[in-house]
N, CA, C and O atoms as a Tinker XYZ file with bonds, in Angstrom:
   276  protein
     1  N    195.628000   92.142000   95.776000    73     2
     2  CA   196.677000   90.589000   95.436000    64     1     3
     3  C    196.269000   90.981000   93.678000    63     2     4     5
     4  O    197.182000   90.622000   92.935000    81     3
     5  N    195.308000   91.511000   93.083000    73     3     6
     6  CA   194.981000   91.691000   92.069000    64     5     7
     7  C    195.815000   92.497000   91.440000    63     6     8     9
     8  O    196.616000   92.057000   90.616000    81     7
     9  N    195.700000   94.216000   91.856000    73     7    10
    10  CA   195.991000   95.015000   92.143000    64     9    11
    11  C    197.739000   95.072000   91.807000    63    10    12    13
    12  O    198.381000   95.732000   90.989000    81    11
    13  N    198.109000   94.164000   92.737000    73    11    14
    14  CA   199.648000   93.132000   92.479000    64    13    15
    15  C    199.894000   92.576000   91.237000    63    14    16    17
    16  O    200.893000   92.883000   90.587000    81    15
    17  N    198.934000   91.658000   90.792000    73    15    18
    18  CA   199.027000   91.154000   89.348000    64    17    19
    19  C    199.082000   92.021000   88.066000    63    18    20    21
    20  O    199.648000   91.741000   87.009000    81    19
    21  N    198.327000   93.208000   88.401000    73    19    22
    22  CA   198.096000   93.951000   87.188000    64    21    23
    23  C    199.458000   94.546000   86.789000    63    22    24    25
    24  O    199.918000   94.786000   85.672000    81    23
    25  N    199.870000   94.682000   87.777000    73    23    26
    26  CA   201.276000   95.509000   88.125000    64    25    27
    27  C    202.443000   95.251000   87.964000    63    26    28    29
    28  O    203.324000   96.102000   87.842000    81    27
    29  N    202.672000   93.561000   87.932000    73    27    30
    30  CA   203.365000   92.749000   87.783000    64    29    31
    31  C    203.639000   92.888000   85.666000    63    30    32    33
    32  O    204.527000   93.237000   84.888000    81    31
    33  N    201.848000   92.210000   85.596000    73    31    34
    34  CA   201.637000   92.522000   83.871000    64    33    35
    35  C    202.281000   93.532000   83.123000    63    34    36    37
    36  O    202.890000   93.296000   82.079000    81    35
    37  N    202.132000   94.950000   83.764000    73    35    38
    38  CA   202.437000   95.982000   83.682000    64    37    39
    39  C    204.412000   96.008000   83.152000    63    38    40    41
    40  O    204.987000   96.464000   82.163000    81    39
    41  N    204.900000   95.277000   84.391000    73    39    42
    42  CA   206.621000   95.390000   84.112000    64    41    43
    43  C    206.830000   94.586000   83.255000    63    42    44    45
    44  O    207.973000   94.752000   82.828000    81    43
    45  N    206.238000   93.651000   82.683000    73    43    46
    46  CA   206.974000   92.324000   82.234000    64    45    47
    47  C    207.662000   92.857000   81.027000    63    46    48    49
    48  O    208.767000   92.416000   80.709000    81    47
    49  N    206.970000   93.924000   80.236000    73    47    50
    50  CA   207.435000   94.271000   79.178000    64    49    51
    51  C    208.813000   94.605000   79.519000    63    50    52    53
    52  O    209.736000   94.182000   78.824000    81    51
    53  N    209.101000   95.663000   80.999000    73    51    54
    54  CA   210.571000   95.722000   80.711000    64    53    55
    55  C    211.757000   94.714000   81.005000    63    54    56    57
    56  O    212.962000   94.945000   80.906000    81    55
    57  N    211.158000   93.591000   81.374000    73    55    58
    58  CA   211.983000   92.207000   81.221000    64    57    59
    59  C    212.340000   91.628000   80.150000    63    58    60    61
    60  O    213.063000   90.638000   80.037000    81    59
    61  N    211.583000   92.543000   78.950000    73    59    62
    62  CA   211.949000   91.740000   77.681000    64    61    63
    63  C    213.984000   92.239000   77.443000    63    62    64    65
    64  O    214.897000   91.487000   77.105000    81    63
    65  N    214.038000   93.623000   77.763000    73    63    66
    66  CA   214.931000   93.909000   77.957000    64    65    67
    67  C    216.762000   92.854000   78.432000    63    66    68    69
    68  O    217.812000   92.771000   77.795000    81    67
    69  N    216.390000   92.328000   79.619000    73    67    70
    70  CA   216.823000   91.650000   80.226000    64    69    71
    71  C    217.419000   89.966000   78.965000    63    70    72    73
    72  O    218.436000   89.286000   79.100000    81    71
    73  N    216.543000   89.849000   78.117000    73    71    74
    74  CA   216.851000   88.831000   77.044000    64    73    75
    75  C    218.184000   89.061000   76.834000    63    74    76    77
    76  O    219.077000   88.583000   77.534000    81    75
    77  N    218.370000   89.895000   75.737000    73    75    78
    78  CA   219.299000   90.764000   74.593000    64    77    79
    79  C    220.571000   90.799000   75.634000    63    78    80    81
    80  O    221.645000   90.446000   75.149000    81    79
    81  N    220.559000   91.157000   76.899000    73    79    82
    82  CA   221.490000   91.540000   78.020000    64    81    83
    83  C    222.390000   89.983000   77.808000    63    82    84    85
    84  O    223.527000   89.726000   77.414000    81    83
    85  N    221.099000   89.046000   78.346000    73    83    86
    86  CA   221.519000   87.539000   78.681000    64    85    87
    87  C    222.578000   87.045000   77.836000    63    86    88    89
    88  O    223.726000   86.608000   77.914000    81    87
    89  N    221.376000   87.400000   76.712000    73    87    90
    90  CA   222.029000   86.331000   75.541000    64    89    91
    91  C    223.947000   86.597000   75.414000    63    90    92    93
    92  O    224.899000   85.817000   75.378000    81    91
    93  N    223.771000   88.577000   75.368000    73    91    94
    94  CA   225.307000   89.368000   74.976000    64    93    95
    95  C    226.379000   89.001000   76.022000    63    94    96    97
    96  O    227.575000   88.826000   75.787000    81    95
    97  N    225.741000   88.911000   77.244000    73    95    98
    98  CA   226.798000   88.464000   78.292000    64    97    99
    99  C    227.560000   87.225000   78.075000    63    98   100   101
   100  O    228.773000   87.019000   78.045000    81    99
   101  N    226.621000   86.513000   77.942000    73    99   102
   102  CA   226.945000   84.481000   78.124000    64   101   103
   103  C    227.637000   84.486000   76.855000    63   102   104   105
   104  O    228.640000   83.795000   77.038000    81   103
   105  N    227.625000   84.865000   75.783000    73   103   106
   106  CA   228.095000   84.443000   74.660000    64   105   107
   107  C    229.955000   85.057000   74.368000    63   106   108   109
   108  O    230.889000   84.403000   73.905000    81   107
   109  N    229.937000   87.271000   75.103000    73   107   110
   110  CA   231.168000   87.440000   74.973000    64   109   111
   111  C    231.577000   86.490000   76.080000    63   110   112   113
   112  O    232.468000   85.780000   75.614000    81   111
   113  N    231.243000   86.051000   77.746000    73   111   114
   114  CA   232.261000   85.432000   78.777000    64   113   115
   115  C    232.628000   84.040000   77.743000    63   114   116   117
   116  O    233.778000   83.600000   77.769000    81   115
   117  N    231.922000   83.604000   77.138000    73   115   118
   118  CA   231.918000   81.962000   76.678000    64   117   119
   119  C    232.923000   82.021000   75.796000    63   118   120   121
   120  O    233.858000   81.223000   75.862000    81   119
   121  N    232.813000   83.456000   74.395000    73   119   122
   122  CA   234.082000   83.150000   73.579000    64   121   123
   123  C    235.411000   83.896000   74.080000    63   122   124   125
   124  O    236.314000   84.081000   73.265000    81   123
   125  N    235.559000   84.375000   75.559000    73   123   126
   126  CA   236.632000   84.747000   75.793000    64   125   127
   127  C    237.312000   83.225000   77.101000    63   126   128   129
   128  O    238.060000   83.318000   78.075000    81   127
   129  N    236.788000   82.308000   76.642000    73   127   130
   130  CA   237.427000   80.861000   76.764000    64   129   131
   131  C    237.916000   79.856000   76.888000    63   130   132   133
   132  O    238.671000   79.128000   77.532000    81   131
   133  N    236.552000   80.144000   75.161000    73   131   134
   134  CA   236.669000   78.871000   73.993000    64   133   135
   135  C    237.655000   79.457000   72.836000    63   134   136   137
   136  O    238.240000   80.539000   72.884000    81   135
   137  N    237.717000   78.321000   71.591000    73   135   138
   138  CA   237.740000   79.585000   70.636000    64   137   139
   139  C    237.150000   78.731000   69.393000    63   138   140   141
   140  O    237.167000   79.009000   68.193000    81   139
   141  N    236.553000   77.456000   70.151000    73   139   142
   142  CA   235.638000   77.163000   68.893000    64   141   143
   143  C    234.435000   76.955000   68.680000    63   142   144   145
   144  O    234.220000   76.182000   69.614000    81   143
   145  N    233.464000   77.054000   68.153000    73   143   146
   146  CA   231.810000   77.732000   67.763000    64   145   147
   147  C    231.018000   76.831000   69.038000    63   146   148   149
   148  O    230.232000   77.301000   69.861000    81   147
   149  N    231.468000   75.445000   68.932000    73   147   150
   150  CA   230.758000   74.548000   69.432000    64   149   151
   151  C    230.389000   74.932000   71.196000    63   150   152   153
   152  O    229.400000   75.344000   71.804000    81   151
   153  N    231.849000   74.516000   71.572000    73   151   154
   154  CA   231.833000   74.705000   72.933000    64   153   155
   155  C    231.353000   76.381000   73.476000    63   154   156   157
   156  O    230.650000   76.598000   74.463000    81   155
   157  N    231.911000   77.400000   72.588000    73   155   158
   158  CA   231.152000   79.067000   72.710000    64   157   159
   159  C    229.421000   79.009000   73.134000    63   158   160   161
   160  O    228.869000   79.824000   73.873000    81   159
   161  N    228.595000   77.541000   72.293000    73   159   162
   162  CA   227.084000   77.835000   72.421000    64   161   163
   163  C    227.273000   77.602000   73.376000    63   162   164   165
   164  O    227.134000   78.494000   74.213000    81   163
   165  N    227.802000   75.944000   73.895000    73   163   166
   166  CA   227.705000   75.146000   75.048000    64   165   167
   167  C    227.790000   75.652000   76.220000    63   166   168   169
   168  O    226.842000   75.736000   77.001000    81   167
   169  N    229.176000   76.110000   76.482000    73   167   170
   170  CA   229.023000   77.530000   77.376000    64   169   171
   171  C    228.107000   78.591000   78.051000    63   170   172   173
   172  O    227.787000   78.836000   79.214000    81   171
   173  N    227.737000   79.268000   76.484000    73   171   174
   174  CA   226.684000   80.422000   76.749000    64   173   175
   175  C    225.605000   80.085000   77.076000    63   174   176   177
   176  O    224.827000   80.707000   77.800000    81   175
   177  N    225.411000   78.766000   76.426000    73   175   178
   178  CA   223.679000   78.469000   77.164000    64   177   179
   179  C    223.772000   77.536000   78.435000    63   178   180   181
   180  O    222.840000   77.205000   79.169000    81   179
   181  N    224.764000   77.276000   78.507000    73   179   182
   182  CA   225.009000   76.948000   80.736000    64   181   183
   183  C    225.109000   78.311000   81.091000    63   182   184   185
   184  O    224.217000   78.756000   81.813000    81   183
   185  N    226.078000   79.112000   80.701000    73   183   186
   186  CA   226.092000   79.983000   81.398000    64   185   187
   187  C    225.049000   81.664000   80.855000    63   186   188   189
   188  O    225.580000   82.756000   80.655000    81   187
   189  N    223.789000   81.414000   80.756000    73   187   190
   190  CA   222.357000   81.806000   80.109000    64   189   191
   191  C    221.900000   81.262000   81.417000    63   190   192   193
   192  O    221.927000   81.959000   82.432000    81   191
   193  N    221.411000   79.825000   81.413000    73   191   194
   194  CA   220.829000   79.587000   82.536000    64   193   195
   195  C    220.898000   79.747000   83.332000    63   194   196   197
   196  O    219.897000   79.875000   84.036000    81   195
   197  N    222.580000   79.894000   83.973000    73   195   198
   198  CA   222.981000   80.698000   85.691000    64   197   199
   199  C    222.351000   81.659000   85.789000    63   198   200   201
   200  O    221.605000   81.775000   86.762000    81   199
   201  N    222.471000   83.089000   84.416000    73   199   202
   202  CA   221.917000   83.758000   85.262000    64   201   203
   203  C    220.554000   84.338000   85.086000    63   202   204   205
   204  O    220.149000   85.201000   85.865000    81   203
   205  N    219.944000   83.970000   84.251000    73   203   206
   206  CA   218.431000   83.191000   84.415000    64   205   207
   207  C    218.336000   82.859000   85.221000    63   206   208   209
   208  O    218.307000   83.732000   86.089000    81   207
   209  N    218.216000   81.561000   85.673000    73   207   210
   210  CA   217.864000   80.783000   87.011000    64   209   211
   211  C    217.884000   82.034000   88.325000    63   210   212   213
   212  O    216.939000   82.525000   88.944000    81   211
   213  N    219.736000   82.346000   88.455000    73   211   214
   214  CA   219.580000   83.668000   89.905000    64   213   215
   215  C    218.920000   84.517000   89.188000    63   214   216   217
   216  O    218.850000   83.661000   88.306000    81   215
   217  N    218.418000   85.316000   88.775000    73   215   218
   218  CA   217.507000   86.160000   87.632000    64   217   219
   219  C    216.414000   85.658000   88.064000    63   218   220   221
   220  O    215.600000   86.581000   88.097000    81   219
   221  N    215.842000   84.495000   88.490000    73   219   222
   222  CA   214.167000   84.109000   88.871000    64   221   223
   223  C    214.111000   83.778000   89.863000    63   222   224   225
   224  O    213.034000   83.672000   90.448000    81   223
   225  N    215.321000   83.480000   90.431000    73   223   226
   226  CA   215.556000   83.006000   92.667000    64   225   227
   227  C    215.546000   84.496000   92.917000    63   226   228   229
   228  O    214.910000   84.578000   93.968000    81   227
   229  N    215.943000   85.934000   92.496000    73   227   230
   230  CA   215.867000   86.595000   93.248000    64   229   231
   231  C    214.325000   87.703000   92.750000    63   230   232   233
   232  O    214.061000   88.749000   93.345000    81   231
   233  N    213.593000   87.216000   91.711000    73   231   234
   234  CA   212.655000   88.048000   91.700000    64   233   235
   235  C    211.561000   86.802000   92.583000    63   234   236   237
   236  O    210.561000   87.332000   93.067000    81   235
   237  N    211.648000   85.628000   92.758000    73   235   238
   238  CA   210.931000   84.854000   93.729000    64   237   239
   239  C    211.075000   85.343000   95.566000    63   238   240   241
   240  O    210.180000   85.327000   96.412000    81   239
   241  N    212.488000   85.734000   95.718000    73   239   242
   242  CA   212.425000   86.856000   96.979000    64   241   243
   243  C    212.007000   87.737000   96.898000    63   242   244   245
   244  O    211.315000   88.021000   97.876000    81   243
   245  N    212.051000   88.543000   96.059000    73   243   246
   246  CA   211.397000   90.147000   96.255000    64   245   247
   247  C    210.104000   89.894000   95.938000    63   246   248   249
   248  O    209.429000   90.846000   96.328000    81   247
   249  N    209.193000   88.765000   95.228000    73   247   250
   250  CA   207.554000   88.165000   95.542000    64   249   251
   251  C    207.042000   88.291000   96.559000    63   250   252   253
   252  O    206.154000   89.058000   96.929000    81   251
   253  N    207.820000   87.214000   97.262000    73   251   254
   254  CA   207.682000   86.546000   98.892000    64   253   255
   255  C    207.739000   87.398000   99.679000    63   254   256   257
   256  O    206.704000   87.750000  100.245000    81   255
   257  N    208.923000   87.984000   99.959000    73   255   258
   258  CA   209.305000   89.718000  100.523000    64   257   259
   259  C    207.871000   90.518000  100.535000    63   258   260   261
   260  O    207.403000   90.762000  101.647000    81   259
   261  N    207.060000   90.992000   99.242000    73   259   262
   262  CA   206.586000   91.849000   99.505000    64   261   263
   263  C    205.186000   91.318000   99.345000    63   262   264   265
   264  O    204.284000   92.104000   99.054000    81   263
   265  N    204.982000   90.228000   99.490000    73   263   266
   266  CA   203.685000   89.762000  100.093000    64   265   267
   267  C    203.593000   89.891000  101.726000    63   266   268   269
   268  O    202.827000   90.686000  102.270000    81   267
   269  N    204.029000   89.451000  102.079000    73   267   270
   270  CA   204.462000   89.794000  104.054000    64   269   271
   271  C    203.731000   91.307000  104.352000    63   270   272   273
   272  O    202.929000   91.688000  105.205000    81   271
   273  N    204.428000   91.982000  103.194000    73   271   274
   274  CA   203.889000   94.181000  103.698000    64   273   275
   275  C    202.730000   94.177000  103.245000    63   274   276
   276  O    202.040000   95.195000  103.306000    81   275
């Protein structure tokens, strides 16, 4: 378990690449749906939350599956 935790800590720095990608995709997607800035930001925040939540759920599934092996 300790080695797996150390490997996960080593890979966390690569997860920071997802943050600008999520922000960019959320803003572009929201901008295609709205024209005013307030609805764009609100929609981008909601959509970014959905993307982040989905990525977290997938991470938890992968971690759960890897703990069984």
